[in-house]
N, C-alpha and C positions, 0 to 999 in steps of 0.2 A: 535352186535347192529352195526346198519347201520349208514352211514355218516349223514344221513337227521336226526335219532335219536340222534346223539350225538351232532350234531349243536342246536338241540332243547333243549335237557336235560344239554348239558355241555356250552353250549354259549347261551342259550336263543334267539336263531335265528332260523328263517324259510327259509329253502332254497328257493329261487326264481328262479333257472334256472334248467337246467340239465347237468351241468357242470360235476358233478359226474360221472353222468352215461355215458357221452360224453367219459371221460377220460380213463374209466374202457373199455368201448369197445376199444378206441383205444389201450389202453395197449395190448389187444389180438392179435394186429396186428404188434406192436413192435415201435421204438423209431422214426421210420419216420411218422408213424399215429400218435405219441402222439406231434410233434412237428406241423404237419399240423394239428391235432385240436387245439392246441393252437393258430397257426397262424391265423387262421378264427374267433375262439373267442375272441382272443384279438383285431383283428383288427375290428371286428363288436362292440363289446360292452366295449371297453375302455372308450367311453365316457359316460357310464352309471354309475355310481358311485356305485350303486346297485350292479349291475353284476361283475364290476371289482373288487369289493371288495371280492365277492363269488368266482371270479376265483383265487384269490389270496389264499384266504382261502382252495381251493380244492386243487391246486397246493402244499401246505405247506402239507397236509394230504396225499398226493398222494407220497412225499418224504419218509414220514413214514410207509407209506404203503408197501413200496419196500425197504427199506435201508437193509433188513438183507437177502431178498430172492433175490433181483435181483439188485444190486449194481450200474451197469451201467443206468438202466431205472432210478433208484433214483438220480443220477446224472444228467441227463437230467431235470428231473422235479426239482430239485433246481436250474439248470441254468434257466429255465423258471419263478419258484416263482421269483429268484432275478430280474430279467428282468420286470416283471409286478409289482413287490414289488416297485423297484427303479422308474418305469414310475408314479407310483401313488403317491410316496413319492416327486419326483420333479414335477408334474403338480397340483396334487388337492390342492384346496386352501378352505379357511373357513370353511362352514358346511359340505362340500364334504369329507374334509381332517379329520375332527371330528368325521365323521359317518365312515370312512375308518378305523380310529386307535381305536375307542369305538368297533367296531365288532372284530377288529384283536387282541385286547389285551387281 
């Protein structure tokens, strides 16, 4: 099952970005590429609640994708997920925060 299928079937969510593909490509180039991809995506899209939410969702699923095969990469994804999730929880308000929690819960 692809990430997009999982999101649609399990979460009733339709992907809006290419984040899954972007990070999947970065995975092949290593930790520096993953961090760079995060840095660019987070900087560009953190003000868009839909994209930010999907970024956090993708990072969380990347942790699970790598935790048994590449512990170091899973730890990097965990660090990035925590950073983005904490920023969202500290920054989003009202309907934006409700949307974030509704999609990720």
